[in-house]
C-alpha positions in Angstrom: 163.8 57.3 180.5 160.1 55.5 181.4 158.5 58.7 181.9 159.1 60.4 178.5 157.7 57.8 176.8 154.9 57.6 179.1 154.6 61.5 177.6 155.4 60.4 173.9 152.1 58.0 173.6 150.2 60.1 176.0 151.1 62.9 173.5 150.2 60.3 170.4 146.9 59.5 172.2 146.0 63.0 172.3 147.0 63.7 168.7 145.0 60.5 167.6 141.7 62.1 169.4 142.1 65.5 167.5 142.5 64.0 164.5 139.6 62.0 164.9 137.4 64.4 166.2 138.7 66.7 163.3 137.7 64.4 161.0 134.0 65.0 160.0 135.3 69.1 159.6 138.0 67.5 157.1 135.1 66.0 155.0 133.2 69.2 155.0 135.6 71.3 154.3 136.7 69.0 151.4 133.2 68.9 149.9 133.0 72.7 150.3 135.8 73.6 148.6 134.6 70.8 145.5 131.7 72.7 145.1 133.5 76.6 145.1 135.8 75.5 143.1 133.1 74.1 140.4 131.4 77.7 140.5 134.8 78.8 140.0 134.6 77.6 136.6 131.7 79.8 135.6 134.2 82.2 134.3 135.9 80.4 132.0 133.2 78.9 130.5 131.7 82.0 130.1 134.1 83.2 128.1 134.5 80.4 125.5 130.5 80.5 125.0 131.1 84.3 124.1 134.1 83.3 122.4 132.4 81.0 120.9 128.4 82.7 120.0 129.0 86.1 120.3 131.7 86.5 118.6 131.8 84.0 115.9 128.1 85.3 115.0 129.1 88.7 116.0 125.6 88.9 117.7 125.2 91.5 120.7 122.2 90.7 121.8 123.1 86.8 122.6 125.8 88.3 124.8 122.9 90.4 126.7 121.4 87.4 127.5 124.6 84.7 129.1 125.3 87.8 131.7 122.7 87.3 134.1 123.4 84.0 134.0 126.7 84.1 134.6 126.1 86.7 137.1 124.5 84.1 139.2 126.5 81.5 139.4 128.9 83.8 140.2 126.7 84.9 143.2 126.4 81.8 144.2 129.6 81.4 144.6 130.5 84.2 146.9 127.1 83.4 149.0 128.1 79.7 148.9 132.0 80.6 150.3 130.5 83.1 153.2 128.1 80.8 154.4 130.2 77.9 154.5 133.4 80.1 156.1 130.9 81.5 158.7 129.6 78.2 159.7 133.2 76.7 159.8 134.4 79.6 161.9 131.2 79.3 164.0 132.1 75.1 164.7 135.6 75.9 165.8 135.4 78.7 166.9 137.8 81.3 165.3 137.4 84.5 165.1 135.3 85.2 162.4 136.8 88.2 159.7 134.2 90.2 157.7 
């Protein structure tokens, strides 16, 4: 009975140490996730702009001028996901998927 209690205490201490060690990773994942989700709003915001400005005025020029901004923001989101994912994998020694 006594050895079982010691094993439970040792396991609890080990788990607490692992959680403490991984705490910075949790914060970096949360911040990274916030910014990626913010960048993912570019599609809906672009569509709102198209419906509001382009369809209302029937101006193809406005649509042509707005498209590069949307493409830049989407490519920034993709780059952020790839760079952040590879850094997290490198820090945790997880095999990286291409």
